[in-house]
C-alpha positions in Angstrom: 13.5 16.5 -2.4 9.7 16.6 -3.0 7.5 18.4 -0.5 5.1 16.0 1.3 1.8 17.2 2.5 0.2 14.9 5.1 -3.5 14.5 5.4 -4.6 15.9 8.8 -5.8 12.5 10.0 -2.6 10.7 9.2 -0.6 11.7 12.3 -3.5 10.7 14.6 -3.7 7.3 12.8 0.1 6.8 13.1 0.0 7.7 16.8 -2.9 5.3 17.4 -1.1 2.5 15.5 2.0 2.8 17.7 0.1 3.2 20.9 -1.8 0.0 20.2 1.4 -1.9 19.6 1.1 -1.9 15.8 4.1 -3.6 14.2 5.0 -4.3 10.6 6.3 -7.8 10.3 6.8 -7.8 6.5 5.7 -5.7 3.6 6.6 -7.9 0.6 6.4 -6.3 -2.9 5.6 -8.9 -5.5 5.4 -6.8 -8.7 6.2 -3.3 -9.8 4.9 -1.8 -13.1 5.9 1.5 -14.7 4.1 3.2 -17.6 4.6 6.9 -18.5 3.5 8.9 -15.5 2.2 5.9 -13.4 3.9 3.4 -11.0 1.9 0.4 -9.7 3.0 -2.1 -7.1 1.3 -5.2 -5.8 2.2 -6.3 -2.3 1.3 -8.3 0.9 1.3 -6.5 4.2 1.9 -8.7 7.3 1.5 -7.0 10.7 0.4 -7.2 14.3 -2.1 -4.8 15.8 -3.9 -5.0 19.2 -2.1 -8.3 19.8 -3.4 -10.0 16.6 -1.2 -11.1 13.7 -2.8 -10.4 10.3 -2.0 -9.9 6.7 -3.7 -8.7 3.5 -2.9 -8.2 -0.2 -3.0 -4.7 -1.8 -1.7 -2.4 -4.4 -0.4 1.1 -4.7 -0.9 3.4 -7.7 1.3 6.5 -7.8 1.0 9.3 -10.3 4.1 11.3 -11.2 4.8 14.7 -12.8 8.3 15.6 -13.9 9.6 12.6 -11.8 7.9 13.8 -8.6 5.0 12.1 -6.7 1.8 14.1 -7.1 -0.8 11.4 -6.1 -0.8 8.2 -4.2 -3.7 5.7 -3.9 -3.7 2.4 -2.1 -6.1 -0.5 -2.3 -6.5 -3.4 0.1 -8.3 -6.7 -0.4 -11.2 -7.4 1.8 -11.9 -10.9 0.5 -9.8 -13.7 -1.0 -7.7 -12.4 -3.9 -9.1 -13.3 -7.3 -6.2 -14.3 -9.5 -7.3 -15.4 -13.0 -4.8 -17.1 -15.3 -5.5 -18.4 -18.7 -5.9 -17.4 -22.3 -8.2 -14.5 -23.3 -10.4 -15.3 -26.3 
């Protein structure tokens, strides 16, 4: 099992999330990509917090070394998701 080191602010955020009635309603993963030492997932996070139901799209980028997680970065959309489809020239 890999050792996990928590950022000092993470436990405080988690406690606040629970204290303010934060609930995950759905965390739907739409696509997962794997290349060499990288794993990328696109997802939609649907939740309630402070009595409001909300959702947003995001992605997670993980970096691996010898099959173990060494870096994790997450991105969340703050505007309507741009989704281009077509043929590149």
